[in-house]
N, C-alpha and C positions, 0 to 999 in steps of 0.2 A: 504494499500500501502508499509506503514511505518512497515510492520511485515512481507515483504516477502523477500526471498535472493535468488538470480540466483542461488545457490548452492544447491536448492529443485531439481532443474534442474538435477542432477545428481542422486538422487533419483527415478527419473520418466523414463518407459521402452521408453517413445518416445527419450529423448536423449542420454541415460545412454550409450547403448550398440553404439552408431555414435561415440558417443564421444571417447571410450574406444578404439572402430576401426583404428579411425584416430590416436590416442596417439601411439597405440602401430603400427601403419606403418609408424609414424615418428621415434618410440624409435630404430627398425627393421633395417629401412634403414640407420642409422646413425650408429649403432652396426655394421653392413657389411663392410659399407663405412671404418670405424676405425679400424675394423679387417684387413683390408688388409693391409693398413699400419701397422699393428703389425705383421703381417705375413713377410713382405719386410724387418724389423729390424731381423725377426726370421732367414732370410733364408740369413742374412749377405749381404744382397741386398748393390751396393755401393750407394754413394750419388747421383749421375748422375742420376740414374736409378729411385731411391724415386722420383727426382725433376720431373723425366718424368714423372710417374704417376700422383705427382698430379698437373699436367697442362692437361695431360690426360683424369682422373679421371671427374671432372666437366664437364668435354665436352660431354664426352658422356653420361652422365648420363641425362645433357639437351636438346641432340640432339633430342630424342625420343616429346618432347615437342616441336620443331620446324617443324616435320616431321607427328605430329599425334594426334595434338591438336584438329584441328578442325572436323576430323571424333569422336573424345572421346567427342566433345562437343554435336554434333547430333546423336552418342549412349545414353548418357547421356540423351538426352532429352526425345526420343523413348523411352526406355526399364523404366520401373515399377526400381523403385531405390534401392530397398532392396533386389534386384536379381541382380543388375549390380557390390553392395557393394561384394555381396558373390561371383560373377564372378570374377571378382577384387584379392579378399584374395585368392582363389583359383588358379589362376595365381602364387599370390605370394608364396605360398607353393611348385609350380613346379621350381618356378626361384629360390628359396632358396634351393630348391634340388639339384640342378647345381652348385650353390654356392659352395654347403657342398661340393660334387666332386670336386671343383677348391679348395679347402681349401685342405682336406685331398692330393691330387694328387700335391698340390703348385704349380699350373698350372695358370698363371697369365691371359692367353689368357680366359681360360675358364671363370676366375673370371671377367675379364672385357669384357665378353659378355653376363655374367649374372649382370653386372650394368648396360650394356646398355638395360636390357628387365627390370631391376627392376624400369630403368627409364621412359620405357613405360606401366610400371602398372601404375607409380606414377602421368603418365598425362591420365590414363583411368581413374582413381581415382578424381585426380584431380576436375571436375567440378562438379561431384555427392555430392561432400564434402563441397561446402556452398552453391547448389544449392537446397539441400536435406531442409534447416533451416526453410528458409519460410513456406515450407510444414508442419513443426514439432511445427514449435513456434506460439506463439502469435506476431504480430508486436511489443509489448511493450514488448517482451523475444528477441527480436533480437539482442540487445544492449548484454544482459547479456549474451548469448549465444556463440554468436562471442566471448566474451569476455573471454569465460572459453573455447574455440577452440583455439581460442591465447595461453593465457596461459598453456593450456594440447600441445601445437606443441612446445614451446619454451621450455619449462621443460624436453618434450622427446626426444627432439635435441641434449637438451646439456647432460641428462643421457643418451641419447644409446651412444654420443661420449664418455663420461666416460667407461661404460661397454666396449665398445666396445677397448677403446684402452690399458684397461687392463686385457684382455683373453689372450694375450702372456706374459706377466707380471705375473700372477699367476697360467697359467697354465703349462708354461714353454713344454718341450719337446710333451705333448698333449694340447699346442694350435691347433694347427689348426682340432680335433677333435672337440674343444669345443668350434669353431668357427664355424665348419659345424652347430652341434649339438643346437645352438646356435638361429642361423638364422633359422632353420627350426623349432623349438618348438613357437620361435616366431611367425610363419606366421600360425600354424597350431592355437594358440593362439585368432590371430587377426581373421581367418574364422569360428570360434567355436562362438563367439563374434556375428560376421557378421552375423550369423542365429536368432537371437537373434533381429534384429534390426526389426522395425515393419513394416509393406510394406507403400509406398510410392508411391503415382497412377505415372503416367510417366510425361511428360510436356508436352509432345506435341506426340502422341501415334501414330499418325495421318502424323509423317514428313516422308518424303522420303530421303533417306541416298544419299546424295553425295560423292561418293566415292574417288574426285580425287582432295587432299589435298588442290592444291594452292589457284584455285578458291575459294574455301568455307574458305579457310583461311584470303581471302580476305574479303568474303560476311560475318563473321563472326567478323571481325575485325568493318566494317560498323554496323555493329547491333551492336556493343561495344558504340558507337560514336552516334546513334539517338538522347539522349537527354543529353542536356550539361549539367547536374550534375552529371548523370550517366558515361559521358564520360570522364569528367576531375577528377572522383573518382577513375575510372580506370587509369586513368596519376597519379594520387596520390599514389596507389597502387603500379604500375610501379615501380616511385622512390624512393618508398620504397626500394624494392629491390635495386635496384642502390645503394644507401645510405648505403643500409645495408650488400652489398656484399663488397662496397667498405672500408665499416669497421671492419667488421669480418676477409677477408682475410688478412689483417695488422697485427691482436692481434697477431699470432705465434712469427713474428717478432720484434712486439712492444715489446713483454714480456721479450724477449730477449735483444734489444738495449735498451730501456727506462724503464720498471720495472727492469731489471738485473738479469734475469733467465737467469739460465745456460742452454748451448745450451743441456746436455743430461737430462734437467730435463722440464719436460711440465706443471709440476704444475701452475706456473704461468699464462700461456696461459690459461689452467684451470679457471683457477683461476676467470682471465678478463673476459671470455665467458660466466662463472654463472653468472657475478654481470649484465652483460650484459641480460643474457637471463629473469632471477630475474625479472629485472626492466622492463622487457616486461609482465611479466607475470601479477606483479602487479599493472602495466599501464593498462593490458588489463580488469583487473577484477575491475578497481576502474570506470571505465567508465560507468557502470550502475548507479552508486551511484551517478556520477558526471553529467550525462544526467539525469538522474530524468527517465529512464524507458522508453525512447523516442528518437529514431535515432536522436539522437543530433550533426550535424556534426558543430556547435558550436564548438568542443574537438579539429577537424583539426587545426584550426589556434595553440590555445594552443601547441598541439604536437608539430609542426613543429616549433613556437617559442623555447620551450625547446629541442628539440633535437639543431637546432645553437648554444642556450645558454652554453648547456652542456658540448659539442663536442669542441666550441669554449672556452672555460673554460679548457676542457683534455690537448690543445694544450700549452696553459700558462702555466697549471702545472709542464708541464715540457719539454719545447722545446728541450729541448738535452738529453745526453744519462744521463742512469742512475748514480750515484754518485758512484756505487759497484756492483761487476756482481757474479755470482756466489750464487745469494738470492733463497732459498725456502720461502713457504707461508710467516711464522713465523717473519722470515729475514727479507721481504717484508713490511710487515704492520707495523713493528717497524719504518721504514725507516721517516726521515722527508719528508714529504710532500705527503705520501703513504694517507690517510684520504683523501685528496682531489682529485685524482686518481678512491677510490674505487665511493667516491657520484658521482665523473662525468662518471665513467662507468657505473651505475647503475642508472645514474637520466634519461640518453641518451635511453635507455632502457625505463623506466618508459614514455617517454613522447613520442617514439612511438608507444606506445601501445596506449595513446590518438590518436595518429596519425592514424594508423592503423583499428581498430576496427571501428569507425563509417565509414570509408569510405567502407567496406565491408556491413555493417547494409545499411550506405545505395544504394551501388548495389544492394544486395537482396530488400529491398520496393517499391522499383520503376523501376524496371526490371518486366515486367510480366513474370509470371513464365513458359509460353511457353518458352519463349525464354532464360533465366536465365540461363542453361548450358551453352550454346552458349556462352553467354556474357564471361562468365566466363572461357569457353576455350579463347576467345578471349584475355582476361585479361592473362592468363595463356602462351600465346605466346608471347604477349607485353613484361609480365615479364621476359621471358627468353631473348628477345634481350635484355633488361635492363641489367640483369646478365651479357652478356658477354659482352656490351658496360665499364660499367663500372671494368671488369677485363681487358680490354686495356685502359683506361682511367688508371687505376693504375699504368701498368706497363710503360705504356707512360711517365708518370708525374715523374716514378723513374730511368727510365733507360735511356729519352732523357734531362729531365728536369732537373735530379740529385737532385730531391726533397724528403728530411727525409720524415718516416713516421710524425711526427709533423707538416710539413709542408702542408701533403697533407691532413688530418685531418684540419685544417685550411681553404684551398679551395672547401676542403666538408663543412664547415659550413656555409660560405659564394657562398656559390652556393646553398645550402638548403635552404636560407632564400629566394636567389633570385629565385628560384625557387616556394615555396610559397607565393612569394609576385606576381608572374606570375598569378599561380593559381586561386588564392585572389581577382585578376585584371576581368580576364574574365569570374569569376563568382563569380559577389560579395552575392550569398548567401552564402558561408562560412565565409566572415567575418564580414557577419550582423547579422547571427546565432549567430556566437561569442560575440560579441559588445551584443546585444540581454541577451544571456546565461548568460555573466559577471555582466549584468545589473544587470537581475532578480535573481539571485543567492547571487550576492551581497546585496541586498537588503531585499531578503522575502525567504524563509525556507515554499517550499510551498508543499501541502500533497494533494493528487490526489484522489478523488473518485467516480468510474463507469465510466472515462475517454476509458480506453483500453474496456469496456465492452458495451458501447454504441456510442461511436462516430463510424463510420463505417469504416473498412479498407480499403474501395477502393467503387468510383461511390460519385456521388454528392450526397449532404445533406445540409440541412442549419440550420446552429450552431445559437441561442437564450441566448442571455447571459445579464443579470441586471449588469447597467452599474456605478461604482464607482468611478474610479480618471483614469486620465490620463495614466497610465501602462498597464490597462486591455489588452489592444490587445497583447501585450509583455507578459502579465502573460500567457496568455490563447495558445498563440504563444509554450509560451516552455512549457505546460502543456500538447498537441495535439499533438498524434504522426504522423501525416502529415499535409503538409502546408495547409494551409487553408489562405483564401482571405479574408481579413477584410474590413468593410463597416464604415468610421468613419468619424466624422465629419471633413470637410475640413481644420479650424482653427486649430485644432489638427494636422491633416496629414501634417501641415506644423509648426508644430514646427521645431527652428534648431537641429540639429543633430539626432533626433528623426525622423523628416521627411527622411532623407536617407534610416534608415531600414523600413519606412511604403514604399516608392516608390521599394526599393528590394524586399521586401515581396507583392509585387505587391497588395496592400490596395487600398481601392476604397474611392475616397475622395467623400464627398456627401455634399451638403448643402440644407438649405429647402427651401420648394418655393417662400417664398416671397423673399428670398436672391439672389438666382441664379438657377431660376428654369432650366435654360439649363444645369448647372451642377447634375442641382437634376435627370433630363432627364437621360445622358449620366451614370451614377450612376444606374439608375437601369434597361439600358441597357447592361452594363458592368456583372452587375450581372446576371442577363438570360444568357450569354453569356458565363460567368463563371461554372454558375450549369450545362450547357448544355454540355459541357467539362467534367463532370464529378466529377469537384472540389466540396474544401466544401467552403463553404462561412459564415461566421461569420457576424453576427447584432446586434446591443444594440437597440431594439425595442422602446425603451423611449425615444431615439431620444438626449438624453442629460447626463449629469452628474445628479447623485444623488444629492440635496442639502439638503436634513437631514439625511442621508441614510438609506431611506428607498427603494422602486420599485416605479416611477412612473408609472401612464397607459401606455401601452404599445401602442404605434400609429399603424395605419390602412397599413403602408409601407409596415409590413411584410406579409400582407395578399394580396398586391401587386406583392410580388415577386409571391407568390405561387402561385398566381392566371395565372399569365403570363407564369408561366411555365404548369400550367396543363392546361392551353388554347393550346399550343403547343405539349400537347401528352407524359410529361414526367414529372410528377409529382413527388417531390422529397421530403425525408421525414424528416423532423424538430427532432433537439436536441435541448432538455433546457437543457442547464447550468447555473448555478449558482458561482458567487465569495463569498464568506466568508471570514472577516478577512480586507478586503483593506478597509472599512470607518476609522478604527485606525490606518492604513500606510501610509506612505506618500504619497503625489500627489493627495490625497483626499481634498474636498475640506470643510470637519470638521474643526474647529478651526482657517478659513484663520481669519486676521486680520483685514477685511473689507469684508463683505460679498456681496457687493456690488463688490467684484473686477473684473479685467479683467481676461479673461479667459490667465491664464500660470502663475500666480504669485503662486506659491508654497510653504509650509512652511518644518520647517524644522520634523522628525519625530520622535514622542514621543515614538517610539519604536524601534531600530537598528532590523535589520532582521527578522519581525515580522511573525507569522506562517499566511500561507492562504492557505486556502480551498477551491480548485477548483470541481463542483462535475458537473457532466451529471447526466441527468433521461434515462428511454426509449425512442429511437424513436416516433413521433409522425406521425401519417400518413396527410402530405402536401395536401391533397383532403379535407379533414375535417378539419385542424388545422385553429384557427382566433384566432384574436389578443390577445381577451380575456383570452380562454383555454391558450394558451401558456406561458400569465401574470402569469396565476392563478399556472403552472405549477413550473414555476421559482420561486413562492413567496414560495411554497409548498416546494420548492429544497434547496433553499436558509435559509429557518428556522427564527429565531429571532437573528442568528447571522448575522449582516451585515457587 
């Protein structure tokens, strides 16, 4: 695993053409929109008309998301995905041909009509953009793949804005022709690459499309709310659009008033946008490294904390006007306090990447493939509502409350913290995963072997592992791509602080038959119910922590679990797993001052951030597995290293 790089996806046909298509689409959209602004300047249109366009353009582009997302989600569910990508990029060629005519004729009515059509094309492409990923990527690749997509989108948007804004500056009188030719050629390039995308089966080919958008919009919004974690991930993504819209929409004026840019020079605005976009790209790419190639929603609270912290510091960095005006990039960089602003803008983007990528990966991993396109469509509808709300709130705050842009940023930082606390309060899994991620990644360096290959992506399975330390459940939960129900000794389950994490993760406490037979029976019932629901259940068949670093004989409880499943006509596979390196790390029983110590007394670790290996072997048929055979498998998997 250590040699794996998410960038290897960019060398593979299953991902590269799709990545290029979505990046070219984002690039072309922004070339087109910025070129329209350039045309208005070229035509010497007055400030009032430019302002009217600035208000009309986003509304025209986003309107199709309200009107047609429900239909787009159904179409993306019903059609083979590569075919739909080719259809939408073919539409883009036709639309950009009309746009080119608008540039040449310098006709704003044609350009705005083409802008609406561009919004329609983006609406149709949106559901397939994210629903295709779980079909072409393995579960352990979802975080890295989404990171690449978000990085590609953010950089393409930035590059498109720069290129589109420069067309009329560089081409002069030939600007309308260059703009029209550019958007057509980019659309053709996207269509050519789209034909290289491998075939991806439809999620629900038998789906009957409801062409009435209103009831279907309500239906797909309900679909997106079925699972609590998915529902609140959708809410989190929509909140990002509110946050991002509020922030980036203020950057042009912020660059002039707070950074000291000249009204005729947009270089500082481009710098601010570039810092933000690069931060998003870097943060998105780092998610895979920080998550250990699993869908780690523990990064979401980290992202929310960082977003508020850096935005709060941006307010304090310059709460008033710039000390000087008419500055270019070089002059701004040399002014006092500029380094702090640069770090803050980059930091906001960086932590947005941490916030956004795991949310998309969770939505994709926990939504059935037959529903994912419609859930993404529902997400797009909600995103549109939040974008409009952000624009309305921004206008009200400045026009009615007379807030300055730094004051608006301060309020946004506070609101972001409040929304994050609310989301994490109603879905404790986010905060639980953050705490366990922070604890595990601080104390250990994990190396995974065979987890992605042998732990099933879906359906019930029983995981069996040796038991070395009080941290074993947290180590395994940080290594397994799917949520797992851990069966653990009730006294470990009740350890302060860790207990909250275990309860939130729906761990199953168990006691010995002599200690508490009722609790033991309740545990077996809960295990059986979890397996019946298609969940992963992890047990430590030794029944206690190792006292000498070895593996104790497996108890018969594992056979009882498998026997009950078999009796009910639903045998489950068993995945042998092993922990290596935990005996020498913190919270094992090695080196305790008193070997008869009570449960819970810990020792200072001999080595901080010790290497720990987590390995999995090929699943075993639960109908034939025995405690003895599973013990042998785990011993073989662990090897000599405890």
